[in-house]
Structure formats: C-alpha cells, structure tokens
N, C-alpha and C positions, 0 to 999 in steps of 0.2 A: 500700635506702639512701636514696632520695629520700623515701620514705614516713616513715621513722623520723626523719630530720633535720627534715622538715616538722612531724611530731608534737611533737618536742622543742621546736622554736622556737615553735610555736603555743602549747604549754603554758606556756612561760616568759612569753610575752607576755600570755596570757589570765589567768595568776595574778599578773601585775604583778611578776614576779621580775626580768625583764630586758626592756628595750625591744626591740621587733622591729627588727633591723638587723644590721650586720656582726658585731658582738661576739656577739650572741645566736646567730646562725647558726654562727659559728666554734666557739663552745662546744658547740653541738649536734653538729657534725662530730666534735670531739674526744671527746665523750661516746660517740658511736657507735663511733669507733675503739677506745676503751678497752673498751667492752662486747664488741666483735668479737674483740679480742685475748684478753680474759679467757675468753669462752665457747668460742672456737675454738682455745685454746692447745694442746690435745692433738691437733688435726687439721691444724694448719698445718705441713705438711712440704713444703718447696719442690719436692723431687724427685718428689713424688706429684701435683703440680698438673697438671691436664689442659690443658696450655698450648695444644695445637692446638685443642681445643674452645673455649677462652677466646678465642683469636684469631678463629676463625670466627664466634663469637657477636658479638664486637665489630665484625667486618667487616659482618655483617648490619645492625647498627645504623648504621654509618657510611655504607654505600651508600644506605640508605633516607633517612637524614638529608640527605645531599648532594643526592640526587635531588629531594627536596621543596624544598630551598633554591633549587635551580636554577629550579624552577617559580615559587616565591614571589618571586624577584627580578624577574619580569615583572609581578607584581601585588602589590606590597608594601603598597599603601595600604589604609586601613580603608574597607571598602565596605559599603553598606547592603543590597544585594540578597541575599536568602536567608540573611542572617547577623545576628548580634547583636554585631558588632565593637565598636560604641560602648559598649555595656553592659560587655563583657568588658574593654576597655581601661580603662574607668572603674574597674572593680573592682580591676584590677592597680595602677593609680595610687593608689587609695584605700588599699590594703594597704601599699604602699611609703611612704605619707605618714603612716601610723598608728603611734604608739608602742606601743599596747597593743590587744588584741583584745577584742570584735569590732571590725572596722574601721568607719570612718565611712561612712554612706550617702552616695554622691556626689550624690544628688538631694534629700535631705531633711536639712537641717542639724540637728545635735543628735541624730540617730538613727543606728542601726547598720544594716549591710547585712542585709536580711531573707531573703536567698537563700543557697543553698549556694555557698561560695566556696573550698572546700579545694583544688581544682585551681589556682585563681588564687594561693593561697599557695605552692604548689609552684613556679609560675612566678616569683613574687616572690622566693623563696629563691634560685633560680639567678640571677636578675637582681641581687640584692643582693650575693651572694658573688662574682660575676664582675665587678662594677663597670661593667657595660655598660649604657648608657641603655635605659630600658624601651621607647622607640620602636623600638629595634632588637631587643631580646630578645622582643618580642611575636611576631614572625615566627620568630625562632630557637626559641622555645618550641614553636610549632606543629610545626616540623620535628623537634624533640627528641621530642615525644610520638609522632610518626609513626615515628621510628627505634626507640623503645621498643616500639611495637606490632609492628614487623617482627622485632626480635630476640627478643621474648617468644614470638611465634607460632612462630618458628623453633625455639626451645627446647622448646615443647610438642610439636611434630611430631617433633623428634629424640628426646626422652625417651620418647615413646610407642612409637617403633619402633626406636630406637638406630641409625637410618640418616640420614645427613646429607641425602640427596636428599629424604626425606620432610619433613625440617625446612624445606628451602627451598620445597617445594611448599606447606606450611602457611603460610609467610610470604607467598608470592605470593597464595594464595587469600584470606587474611585482609586483607592490606594493599593489594593492587593490583587484585584482580579484584572487580568489583561486579555490579550488575544488568545484564541482557542488553541493555538499551536503548542502552548505550554502544557495543556491537558493531553494533547496527542503525544508529545514527547514523554510525559510521565507515564502514559499508558504503554508506550513502547518499552519503557524501562521495566515496568511491573510485569508485563506479559511476556517479555523476552522475545518479541516478534515485531515486525514492521507494522506501523499503524498509519494509514493514509499518507504514505510516502516518507514517514519519519522512521529511520532505522534504529536498531537497538544501540544505545550509547555504550561506549566502553567506560565504565565507572566502577570504582572500588567502594561500593556501598552507596546508600542514599545521600549522605552528606557530600560525597565526592560528585555525584550527579547534580545535586542542587547547586553546587558552587561552579559547575562548568556547563550547564545546559545552555542552549542557544537562546539568549534573551534579546538578540538584535534583529529578530524577524520584524520587518516593518508592517504596519497596518495596511499601507498601500505599497505594493511591490516597487522596488527601485527608488524609494523615497525615504526620508528620515522622519517618519511619523511613528512615534512609539507611545505605548501606554505609560502612565506615570511609574508603575512599579518597575518597568524595564529600565528607564533612565536612572532610577534610584539604585537598582541593583548594579548598574555600571559604576556607581559611586562617583559620578562626574559632576563637579560643581559648575554646571554650564547654565547659560542664560535661560534656556527653555525649561530647565529643571527648577531654577530658583523663582521663576515667575509663577509657578503653579499655585502656591498658597495665596499669592496676591490676586490671582484670577478668581479663586474661590472667595476670597475676602470681598472682592468687588461685587461678585454675584450676590453675596450676603447683604452688602450695603444697599444694593438696588432692591432686593427683596424686603429689607427692613423699611425702606421708604414707601414701598407699595403697600405693605401691611399697615403701616402707621397712618398713612393718608394725611389729609390736611385738617382733620377735625379739630384737634387741640394744638395745632402747630402755630407758634408765634413767628413774627418776622425774623427775630434773631435766630430761632431754631432753623428756619428755612435757609437763611444765609449760611449758617453753619453746615447744613446738609450740602448745599451747593459747593462750599469750600472743600469739605471732606471728599465729596464725590469727584470734584475737579482735580484735587491733588492726587487722589488714588488712581484716576484715569491717566493723568499725566505721568505717573510713576512708571507706567509700562514703557514709556519711551526710553529711559535710561536702563531699565531692567531687561526687557526683551521687546524691542521696538515693533516687531511684527504683530504683537498682541494689541497694540494701540488702535489700529483701524477696526479690528474685530470688536473690541469692547466699546469703541465709539459708536459703532452701528448697534451693538447690543443695548447701549444706553438709550438711543433713540427708539 
C-alpha cells in the first residue's frame, strides 16, 4: 500500500500532472482503492477473511511501533553522532516544499537531489496525508518503519511454518536481536566487571545505560554494517533503514509466488504478479539503490 501510493504520487509529480501535496496523495489513495476493489472483487468475501491473523499481524506492528516511540521520546532531537539526521531531515523538508520532482537540492540552489530519496518520499507522503508537522513525523516515521519490519518479519516466519510462535521468533530475531556485543556490554554493567574487553559503563541506573550504550559497533570492523535494531535505536531516517521493510516485503512476495505455484493461476494473475514483482524490485533503486542488484540476483 505505501509502495504503490508513493509510486503513484511520485509519478504524478514527476510528469507534472499534479503537484506533490494533499490532493495528489488523496487521488493516489483513491486510485489504489479502486484498483484493489476491481482486481480483488472475486476474492473479497468478508466471512472468509482471516481476522485473527490480521489482528495478530497488526498487533505485531503496534507493539514494535509503540516500543520504539517510548525509546525515541527520550532522544527525539536530531543528533550528529553516528547518524546523518541533518541530511535526512533536509531531504524530507525539501520534498515537502517541492511542487514537482525531482525535489530541490537543499545544499545547491537550482539543482535537484543527486541521491536516492524514495524512502524520504514515503515519509513525506504519510506526513502530508496526516497533516502532522514534519518535525514530529520524522520520529514517527522511524517508529513506523520499525513496526513494518517487525510485522513483515512476523509474516515471513508465520508463512514459512504456519505457526505463530515461529512468526514471533522471526520478528524478535530480525527486529530486536543484534550482535553479541550488546549482551557483553549488558553483562559488564550487571556484573560490575570487564567482560571480553567491554569495560564497566558509567551509568546512573539501567535506563541511563540503555540510552547510552554503544550501538554503533559494526558487524564487520571498520565498515557501516549494522543490525536493524542498531540503526533504529539511532533514530536516523536513512535510506538503508527505510529499505528494510521493503526488503522483507519483497522476500514475502517471492515466497508467496513460490507457495502458490502455477496450479490455479490465470494469465491475468500471472501478469499482475510480474507487475507487482517488477515495481517492487524497481522501488529499491530510488529507496536504497545498493539493494537493487542484491534482490535482482535473489529473484533469479
């Protein structure tokens, strides 16, 4: 839903059909609604909806969303250490102030943004449609993407095994569990002694430790490879953060096509599959370009 609404509104603004704004996005929502009702008219049977699964999936999103909001309320400011908040907030503001795309470069007057900014358009879309100031939605969007990661990883775990317990395990491992150094740092704090090179932190209570422990340790030394929970705790609305739910969504699309097979597939359904898979793969280029070759290979 977010992907297609973003694509529609981006296309309208890029072709100079409609200015980017409330009207553009509202028409994009209505267009998606009309397409959904038309293409799904034979399958929309209320009594057949898996309501329990829908509620649990939404609950997975809501719990993760609220948890990160609780954390971010202690550090809502744009912060320079280990992040690119200033750049990302500038991109969001530039998109919100642009009538047509590509949006204006916030550093070079008369030029356009030379970087991938698709995820920032997603954030701008929900900012514009909600009428909430961008200074607030910047943090809300970080929490939203985290919630989407949790619910999407739950969905993958559940659909692979048809067991909700494995869905929750997948959500925990993808969203909340990171590199082992976090456990070492916590052990040093609890035991009040050095653990495997991690010294005892100076913290006034557990909350103070939790808000200041080192989340920037990379998976591979001297590189910028971080687990999802690490980049979300930074609160940085960066491209590699915003692409995470779309990566999981793409994995789910491929899994869905594999499980469904060609048994009862019609020509129109196959064409729709190719269209959805194609637009979802292509969406990586404006969101986080480096993901495109990875998922192109994954598709093959």
